[in-house]
C-alpha positions as CSV (number, residue, x, y, z in Angstrom):
1,M,153.7,56.5,109.9
2,V,153.9,55.4,113.5
3,K,156.2,58.3,114.4
4,T,153.8,60.7,112.6
5,N,150.9,59.5,114.7
6,I,152.8,59.7,117.9
7,R,153.9,63.3,117.0
8,R,150.3,64.2,116.3
9,R,149.1,62.8,119.6
10,L,151.8,64.6,121.5
11,T,150.8,67.8,119.7
12,H,147.2,67.4,120.6
13,L,148.1,66.6,124.2
14,A,150.3,69.7,124.4
15,T,147.6,71.9,122.9
16,G,145.0,70.5,125.3
17,A,147.3,71.0,128.3
18,A,147.9,74.6,127.3
19,A,144.2,75.2,127.0
20,L,143.6,73.8,130.4
21,V,146.3,76.0,131.9
22,L,144.8,79.0,130.2
23,L,141.4,78.2,131.5
24,G,142.8,77.7,134.9
25,V,144.5,81.1,134.8
26,L,141.2,82.8,133.6
27,A,139.2,81.0,136.2
28,G,141.6,82.0,138.9
29,G,141.7,85.6,137.7
30,A,137.9,85.7,137.9
31,Q,138.0,84.7,141.6
32,S,141.1,86.7,142.7
33,Q,141.9,90.2,141.4
34,P,144.1,91.7,144.2
35,G,145.1,94.7,142.1
36,R,141.6,95.8,141.2
37,T,139.5,98.4,143.1
38,I,135.8,98.8,142.8
39,R,134.4,102.1,143.8
40,I,130.7,102.3,144.8
41,V,129.4,105.9,144.7
42,V,126.4,106.7,147.0
43,P,124.8,110.1,146.1
44,F,123.3,110.4,149.6
45,A,124.6,111.5,152.9
46,P,126.2,108.7,155.1
47,G,124.0,106.8,157.5
48,G,121.0,106.0,155.3
49,A,119.8,102.8,153.6
50,A,121.9,103.4,150.5
51,S,125.0,103.4,152.7
52,V,124.0,100.2,154.5
53,V,123.3,98.4,151.2
54,A,126.5,99.7,149.6
55,R,128.7,98.7,152.4
56,L,127.2,95.2,152.6
57,L,127.7,94.8,148.9
58,A,131.2,96.1,149.0
59,D,132.2,93.8,151.8
60,Q,130.8,90.7,150.1
61,I,132.3,91.5,146.7
62,G,135.6,92.4,148.2
63,A,135.8,89.1,150.2
64,M,134.5,86.8,147.5
65,Q,136.5,88.2,144.6
66,R,139.6,89.1,146.7
67,L,139.7,92.7,145.5
68,T,139.3,96.1,147.1
69,A,135.7,97.5,147.2
70,V,135.2,101.0,148.7
71,V,132.1,103.1,149.3
72,E,132.1,106.9,148.7
73,N,129.3,109.1,149.7
74,R,128.7,112.0,147.2
75,P,125.5,113.8,148.4
76,G,124.1,116.9,147.0
77,G,121.9,118.3,144.2
78,G,119.1,115.9,145.0
79,T,121.5,113.0,144.2
80,A,122.7,114.7,141.0
81,I,126.3,115.3,142.0
82,G,127.2,111.7,142.7
83,T,125.1,110.3,139.9
84,E,126.7,112.6,137.3
85,E,130.2,111.6,138.6
86,V,129.5,108.0,137.8
87,A,127.9,108.8,134.4
88,R,131.2,110.5,133.4
89,A,133.4,107.8,134.8
90,T,135.5,105.4,132.7
91,A,133.3,102.6,131.5
92,D,135.5,99.8,132.8
93,G,133.2,98.5,135.5
94,N,135.3,99.8,138.4
95,T,133.1,102.8,139.2
96,L,129.5,101.9,140.2
97,L,126.4,103.8,141.4
98,I,123.8,102.9,144.0
99,N,120.6,104.9,143.5
100,N,116.9,104.6,143.7
101,T,113.8,106.2,142.2
102,Y,115.4,109.7,142.4
103,L,117.5,108.7,139.4
104,L,114.3,108.8,137.3
105,A,112.3,111.4,139.2
106,N,115.0,114.1,139.0
107,A,115.5,113.7,135.3
108,N,111.8,114.0,134.6
109,L,111.7,117.4,136.4
110,R,114.8,119.2,135.2
111,K,117.5,118.9,132.7
112,Q,120.4,116.8,134.1
113,N,123.9,116.2,132.8
114,Y,123.0,112.6,132.3
115,D,120.2,110.5,130.9
116,P,118.8,108.0,133.5
117,L,118.1,105.4,130.9
118,N,121.0,105.9,128.5
119,S,123.9,107.1,130.6
120,F,124.0,104.0,132.7
121,E,124.2,100.2,132.4
122,P,121.6,98.7,134.8
123,I,123.3,95.9,136.8
124,C,120.8,94.7,139.3
125,K,117.8,95.9,141.3
126,L,119.3,95.1,144.8
127,G,116.1,95.2,146.7
128,D,112.6,96.6,147.3
129,Q,112.0,98.8,150.3
130,P,108.7,100.2,151.3
131,S,108.5,103.8,152.5
132,L,106.8,105.0,155.7
133,L,105.3,108.3,156.8
134,V,106.8,108.9,160.3
135,V,106.3,111.6,162.9
136,N,107.9,112.4,166.2
137,S,106.4,110.4,169.1
138,E,105.5,113.7,170.7
139,S,103.5,114.7,167.6
140,P,99.7,115.2,168.1
141,Y,99.2,113.1,164.9
142,R,98.5,109.5,165.8
143,T,97.0,108.4,162.5
144,L,97.2,109.2,158.8
145,R,93.7,110.7,159.2
146,D,95.0,113.0,161.9
147,F,97.8,114.1,159.7
148,I,95.6,114.8,156.7
149,A,93.1,116.8,158.8
150,A,95.9,119.0,160.2
151,A,97.3,119.6,156.7
152,R,93.9,120.7,155.5
153,A,93.4,122.9,158.6
154,K,96.8,124.5,158.3
155,P,97.7,124.7,154.6
156,G,101.4,124.8,153.9
157,Q,102.4,124.6,157.6
158,L,103.1,120.9,157.9
159,T,106.6,120.1,156.7
160,V,107.8,116.8,155.3
161,A,111.5,116.0,154.6
162,T,112.4,115.0,151.0
163,F,115.7,114.0,149.3
164,G,115.0,115.5,145.9
165,V,111.5,115.2,144.5
166,S,109.3,112.5,146.0
167,I,106.9,111.1,143.5
168,P,104.7,109.2,146.0
169,L,104.4,112.3,148.2
170,E,103.5,114.6,145.3
171,E,100.9,112.1,144.2
172,F,99.5,111.8,147.7
173,K,99.2,115.6,148.0
174,R,97.2,115.6,144.8
175,R,94.9,112.7,145.7
176,A,94.4,113.9,149.3
177,N,94.0,117.5,148.2
178,V,96.4,118.8,150.9
179,D,99.0,121.6,150.9
180,I,102.1,120.2,152.6
181,S,105.5,121.9,152.4
182,L,108.3,119.6,151.2
183,V,111.7,120.4,152.7
184,P,114.8,119.1,150.9
185,Y,117.5,117.3,152.9
186,S,120.8,115.8,151.7
187,G,120.0,112.4,153.1
188,S,118.0,110.2,155.5
189,A,120.2,110.7,158.6
190,P,120.0,114.5,158.8
191,A,116.3,114.4,158.0
192,V,115.6,111.9,160.9
193,M,117.7,114.1,163.2
194,A,115.6,117.1,162.3
195,L,112.4,115.1,163.0
196,L,113.8,113.9,166.3
197,G,114.6,117.5,167.1
198,G,111.1,118.7,166.3
199,H,112.2,120.9,163.4
200,I,109.9,119.3,160.8
201,S,106.5,117.6,161.0
202,A,107.3,114.3,159.3
203,V,109.6,112.2,157.1
204,V,108.8,109.8,154.4
205,D,111.6,107.3,154.3
206,N,112.4,103.6,154.5
207,F,112.5,101.5,157.6
208,A,116.2,101.0,157.5
209,T,116.7,104.6,158.6
210,M,113.8,105.0,160.9
211,G,113.2,101.5,162.3
212,E,115.5,101.8,165.3
213,H,113.8,105.0,166.4
214,V,110.3,103.6,165.7
215,N,111.1,100.5,167.8
216,A,112.5,102.6,170.5
217,G,109.3,104.7,170.7
218,K,111.0,107.9,169.6
219,L,109.2,108.0,166.3
220,R,105.7,107.0,165.2
221,A,104.9,105.4,161.8
222,L,101.5,106.5,160.5
223,A,101.3,104.6,157.2
224,T,103.3,102.9,154.5
225,F,103.2,103.4,150.8
226,A,103.8,99.6,150.3
227,P,101.0,97.8,148.3
228,K,100.2,95.7,151.4
229,R,101.1,95.7,155.1
230,I,104.7,94.9,155.8
231,E,105.6,91.6,157.3
232,G,106.6,92.1,160.9
233,L,105.1,95.6,160.9
234,G,101.5,94.6,160.4
235,S,100.2,97.3,162.8
236,I,101.1,100.0,160.3
237,P,98.3,100.6,157.8
238,T,98.9,101.4,154.1
239,F,98.0,104.6,152.2
240,A,96.1,102.3,149.8
241,E,93.8,101.2,152.6
242,A,92.8,104.9,153.1
243,G,92.1,105.3,149.3
244,Y,95.5,106.8,148.4
245,N,98.4,105.8,146.2
246,E,100.8,102.9,146.7
247,F,104.5,102.9,145.9
248,M,107.4,100.6,146.4
249,S,110.9,102.1,146.6
250,W,114.0,100.2,145.4
251,W,117.7,100.3,145.4
252,G,119.7,99.5,142.3
253,L,123.3,99.1,141.1
254,F,124.4,100.8,137.9
255,A,127.6,101.1,135.9
256,P,128.4,103.8,133.3
257,A,127.0,103.2,129.8
258,K,129.1,101.3,127.3
259,V,130.7,99.0,129.9
260,P,131.8,95.8,128.0
261,K,129.1,93.1,128.0
262,E,131.5,90.6,129.6
263,T,132.1,93.1,132.5
264,V,128.4,93.6,132.9
265,S,127.9,89.8,133.2
266,E,130.7,89.6,135.7
267,L,129.2,92.4,137.8
268,I,125.7,90.8,137.7
269,G,127.2,87.5,138.8
270,W,129.0,89.1,141.7
271,T,126.0,91.1,142.8
272,M,123.6,88.2,142.7
273,A,125.9,86.0,144.7
274,A,126.4,88.8,147.3
275,M,122.8,89.8,147.7
276,Q,121.5,86.2,148.0
277,K,124.0,85.3,150.8
278,P,122.0,84.3,154.0
279,E,124.0,86.7,156.1
280,V,123.1,89.6,153.8
281,K,119.4,88.8,153.9
282,E,119.5,88.5,157.6
283,K,120.9,92.0,157.9
284,L,118.6,93.6,155.3
285,E,115.2,92.1,156.0
286,P,115.0,93.5,159.6
287,L,115.5,96.9,158.0
288,G,112.5,96.4,155.7
289,L,114.7,95.8,152.6
290,Y,114.0,92.7,150.6
291,P,116.7,91.5,148.1
292,T,115.4,90.8,144.6
293,K,116.7,88.8,141.6
294,M,116.1,91.3,138.9
295,C,119.2,92.1,136.8
296,G,120.4,93.2,133.4
297,A,117.7,93.4,130.7
298,D,114.9,92.8,133.1
299,F,116.0,95.6,135.3
300,A,116.4,97.9,132.3
301,A,112.8,97.1,131.2
302,Y,111.5,97.8,134.7
303,L,113.2,101.2,134.7
304,R,111.7,102.1,131.3
305,K,108.2,101.3,132.6
306,Q,108.7,103.3,135.8
307,N,110.1,106.2,134.0
308,E,107.0,106.3,131.8
309,D,104.8,106.2,135.0
310,F,106.8,109.0,136.6
311,A,106.4,111.2,133.5
312,R,102.6,110.7,133.5
313,I,102.3,111.4,137.3
314,I,104.5,114.5,137.0
315,G,102.4,115.8,134.2
316,E,99.0,115.0,135.8
317,A,100.0,116.6,139.1
318,N,101.8,119.5,137.4
319,I,104.8,118.9,139.6
320,K,107.5,121.5,139.2
321,A,111.2,121.4,140.0
322,E,112.1,123.4,143.1
């Protein structure tokens, strides 16, 4: 009997030790995956806010998880080329997409080879980013009122850069009753260069891309679509103050649909840890990008609601795909 009890105890100890070893291996694997490569696809030209966010995220995930994280820019098709590439990727969590409202807007305007709500697994809304209407510092338009007056006096002659279809711009055109020509660009950087060169009248984009030039006096911000004035940029009025629409842009991280739930949870944990790092916030907030804590099901619900809003606005404004 004594020998039997001793044998049982030894068996329990051995089983417990094996379990601890297995847990240790799993925990270590979660923190160190040297053979794994995460590819973050950015469907915009290099140099814009999407690239800034993607590279910060890649650097943090790579360092914290001891794996390789790379960023690949795949511009074109109003973000459709890079977006479709991720939708078709293997659903193993190793190919990710950073996109914004164009993911929803484009699919509401024309048939895409992906569904914005069903072809992807929402990981996290990385941050909110208010958009600004900006002109060249040599432009005669010093206020939003000046810009609107010129647009009404010269229908179709004022040109504003877009990256696909801009829902807030289209809604503004309808509410202000102005005829403004929207000119497509592959990304923020080439659009800003065109504005600096005097080739277009204005750009609506985020502060990450234009802030340096605004601070240097090369560009002039006329108004922001943000619901309220931006902290640190309080001199810039809002469209809402003038009686027009408000809109907050965002950047989000997505994986292909049908990624395993445990992989989604892993990616959410990595992303939350990366985006809440003080050094990441310090780099993003001066660019007018404010990290959020919306992930998983909450982010998916947010996307569904905004998709409904976009469909309504596009219908009311009779917006057509170019």
